[in-house]
N, C-alpha and C positions, 0 to 999 in steps of 0.2 A: 737558683730553677734547679729541677729537682735531675733525678737520672733520667735520661732518654729512654724511652722504651723504644728496643730495635725491634721494627716492624720488617726488616728485607727479608724478602722470600714469602712473606707473605701475600696471601689473594684477598681483595676485597671487591666480588661483583668482578668486574671485567678487567680490574685493575689486578696486575702483583708489583708489588715492591721491590724497585732495581738498588733503590743508596739513597744514604743520609745526604741532603744537601748543605740544608742551614737550616739555623733555627729564626723563627720572625715570631716578634713577641711572644715569647716565651714558650710558642708553641714550635715543634722538628717540621721542615719540612721534606718530602721525599718526592726524589724521582720514582716515577710507577708507568708502566709499559703496559698499556692494553690489546689486550684480543686483537683488536685490528690492525694495531700495528702501529699506533702512535705513542708517543711519550710526552708526559703531564709532569709538572710539582705537582700537589696536594700537602692541604696541609694536615699531618696525624690525625689530631681531632676530627676531621673531615670525611678521616677515614674510615676511625673506628665506630663513629656514629651511622655509616654506611649514608652518610648526604652526598657521598661521592662516589660510583660505580663506575663510573668510565670516562674515555677523555671525551666527554661528549656526543660519543656516537649510539646510545644507547635513548638520550635524550632526542635525535635528529627521528631515528626511529620508531618509536613513540610516537611520534609528532605523524611522522607519513604513514602508520595507519589508519590515521583520524582522519587525513587528507588527502590519500592517494585513491583515486576512484577505482572501481570494479571493472574496466574498463566495458560495461556492458549499457552505458549510457544510450546507447545509438539502437538499441536490440528493441525487440519488441515486446519481450515480460518488461523490460523498463517501464516503457510507455505509458503499458497497461498498470504499473505499479504506479507510478506517476497518475495516471489519470483517478487511480481511487484514491489518491490522497488529496488530490486537490477538490474533485466534487466532495468530499466529506467534510475536510479542513479549514476550504477558501471560500467563504461566504460573497467573494467576487466571481467564484468561473458560474456559470451557465446553467449548471446542471443543479447547483446549491442545493436550490429547494426541494428537489425530489429524491436529495441523500443526507448530505447533513443539515439541513432545515427541516428537516423533519425526523430526526433521531438515529441514523443512518450513522454508526460511527468505523473507524478500522482501530483494531485491538491494538493496543500498549506494543507489545513484538512487534508488527508489522511498522509499525512508522518509520523505520529500519527497512530498509531495501533488500540487503543482506539475508535478512532472514525471513521477508516472504519469497525469497530466490530460495530461498533450502527448503521450505513447505513447501511449494509450487512448482520448480524449474524440472524435475521429472515427470510428472503428470503432464505438464505442459507440451513436454518434448513427445512425451507418447501421443496426445490428442494432435500434435503438430502433424507426425507422421505419419499420421490418421488423416487426419480432414485438411491439412494443409497450416500454413501460420495465418494466412487471410483468415483462414474461418474458426478459428481458436479466439474464445472470448471469453473475458473472466464472467463466472456467474454463482448469486448466492440461491441456494436450496431456500431458502425460505426467506424474501423480500423483506420480512418486515425487521429481520435480524441484521447485524453488522458484517463487517471484512473481520471473518479467522478463519483457520483452517478448517473448523470441524463444519462451516459454512459455505462452503467455498467451493468449485469444480470449474473446470473447463466445456465451455460448450459450443458448438455451432452459433452461427447468427439467429437460425431458425429455431433452433433452441431454448435460445434467449428471446427471444422475444415471443417465444408461446408461453414464459414465466415471467412477463412482467406484471406488475401489479395491479395492470391496470387489464389485462385478461384474467379475470375471476372466470370461477368455473359455475356455469348456470347447469341444474338439472334439471330438464323439464320434461314430463312423460317417459320416464326410464335413462333419458341418455344425457349422459354428463360432454357439455363440449366448453371451451374455451366462447370466449366473446368476437375472438375471429371467428372462429371455425364456425359459433350458427351464423355469423355477419353473409357469411360464403355460401352457407347450406341455403338461408332462407333470402338469397339478392339482397342483403341491407346493408348499408354501413357499419363497417363498427364503432364510431363515433357516437352516430343514432341507440343503442343499444346500450353504450357506455352512458349517455347520458342518462337517457332514462332509467336505467338502474341508479345511479347518483341520487337521480331525484324524487327516487323511495318507490316507484312503479315495481307492481310484484312481475316477475318471470313472466308469469302466461302473459300479462296484459302489456311487458315489454315484446313479448316473441308474436303474440298474434295480431296486434294494430299493427298495420301497414305504413309504412312511411311516405309523407304528402311526396308529390313533385312538386317541382319549385314551381310550376300556373297554381296547386292547391296552394303550398304554402303563400303563395302571395296575394289571391280569394280569401283565405283566411285571416292576411294579415290586415288588408280595407274593411273586411269587415269587421275587424276589432277595435281598430283605429279611424272607421268611418270615411273611409275613403272613396274616390267615387273614381 
């Protein structure tokens, strides 16, 4: 066996070599003191190869960083983030068809809550201070694009409802209103206007055709089906 290289006083990560202990299988073992105060015996080869850099406290700290909660699981902003992830990525979610099912995604960065929080928390608090937490909802500027910082903002419930993909803006005779606003103006149901547009009706026909009353609908059904 060759001469043992003296490691006394040298530092390896969090460990400082205190003294030589013994040789095991042709390898010197050294007593080391960790910055946390613990002492351990480590093989010299393990120290020099940087395989051991602490008494074990470094590994525990790194593990904690991965599993320690951010203490925000019960907050509204965490609930908002969780909802976004669920409706975009969970095919069993009852809203998946309108989000993930039609290609709406969450950017890779936001799959981790801490990143979402860092990007949106400041504006979230500002909106909450102005409108209240209960009236602070996440909203996408372009409803055909996914969830990412450049396409998201905080809105009130009313603003969000006016920005849904069902609220198309219809321009007729120089006036541009969404479906909800046209329905209120013409004393019609939003669903009636929306259905007509989906069927390919022109805007003029959609807005100028009176909605049938229940009796009129029943009479029409009887006529079509030959009921008496």
